[in-house]
N, C-alpha and C positions, 0 to 999 in steps of 0.2 A: 505493500500499499503507501507511495509516495505520500510524501510531508507536506504538510502545510505550505512550508515555505520554499518547496520546488516547486506545488503547484505558483505562486503568488512571483517567483521568480520565470516561469516558464510564461506562464503572463505576461510578464512587463518588457522578458525576449519578446517573447511574438508582440506586442502591439509596438516595439521598437522598430522589428522585421518587417511588417507592413505598411506603413507610416515610410520606410527609405525602400526609393527602387535598388540604391546598391548597401552594398555590403565588400568589406574585407577577412579576413579569418586571418589570426595573427595567432601567436603561441610566444604568450610574455614571458615567459620564465624567467629572462633575464631581466626585466625589467626593475630594479629598484623601487622602494614608495615613490620616493620624490620623482622619480622618470616617469614611472607610473602616472602620479597627479600631474604633471608638466603636459603629457603627452594627451590625457582627459581635459586640461584645457585649452591647449593647441584644436582639438577635435571640438571644441567649445562654442571655438572663437569662428568657425568654419559651419557650425550648423550639422556638426555629426557629433553622432555619442557610443560609448563605447560599453562593451556589458561584458563581462567576465564571468565562464561557469565552464559546469561541466559537461562533456563530450555529450554526454549520451543526453544533457538535458539541452542541449544546443543541437542537438538533432532531431531535436522536435520540434523547433522553433521553427528552424529554414527550409526556403524550397526544396522539392526534391532532386535537383538538379548536384543543391551544391552541398548533398550530401554527403557525397565521395571524398571531397575535400577533409571532412572533419576525422581523420586518422589519429592515428597516436598518441601525443600527449589527457591527461586526463580535464585540463585546463585547458581552455583554448577564448581568445579574445575576439568580439565580433566587433567591427567595425561598421554602423550601420550610418550611409550620407548622402545628404539627396545631390552634392556635390565629388563623385566620387574621384574625379580626377585629384582634387587638392587634398583628399582622405589621403590618397594616394600617394601624393609628395610626402608628407609627413613620416606617413610611413615607413615610406623608403627611406628617407634622412634616418631612422632608425636604425634601420635593417642594414646600411649602412655603415654605423658604427655596434654593427653585430648586436647590439640591444632585442629585439625581436626576430622574429622567422613569419617570415609572410606563405600562411597556408596558398593565398588565392582570392578568388572573387567574385565578385554577382555584379553583374552593369547591364543595365534594360535586359534581362530574361537572359545574356550569354555566361557562363562562367570563364574567368580566367585563372592559371595557374599561374602560378609565381613570377614567371617572366612577363606574361600579360600585363602583373599588376604592375611591373617595373618598370616595364613599358608605356604606360597609362603616366606612372609617374614623372616620362620625360615630356608630354604633349603639352602646350598651352593650358590655360586657365579656358573656363567660356570664355570669363571679358575680354583677355586679351584674343581667342577666337574671332570676337563679337567687334573688335576693331579692329583687328587683317581684316574683315568681312566691309565695313564701313569704309577704308582704307583705300580699297580692290574696288568698290562701288562707284563713288564719288570722286576717283582720280581724272577717269573719260571726261565726265562735266566742268571739274576744275578746269583741263586744259579746254574745253572747248568755247568756256567766260575766258579763256586768258587771250585766245585766236580770238573770239569777235568786240574782243577790249582792245586789240591792233587794229585790228579793219577798221575799226572806229576813228580810234585814234590818228589809222593814214589818212582815212577821209577830210576830218576835221583841218588835217596840217594841210593835208596834197590842194 
């Protein structure tokens, strides 16, 4: 019979998973308490949450296609984020310092392994990509405006 505490934890983890479309699974065994607090603070700054729990408990909360990533240790950290790329960057920095081991992740229904999450961390953020798109779209218009201004200037001078 499951304990009342485990039922509450399961309910809490399920709510976090359902509220966020992206997940990253990590092994936080090498994190010291102050490093884990800093990680949680950094994740909260981007709107992400981290839950650490037993593998069996998390297996019940995550989608079926992610369950294959839940193997090995008894404790796993689950990071749920709306902006997967920003969360991947934070986790990737810790993985480079060998403080956490990335198990994999889920973004928009697609499962990523450790290498996939690392590749996501190298991508620009959504805001940067939007800025790049605006520049690409605005560039032809600004060139046309300069040409029209030069033509008008020539007519006035000529």
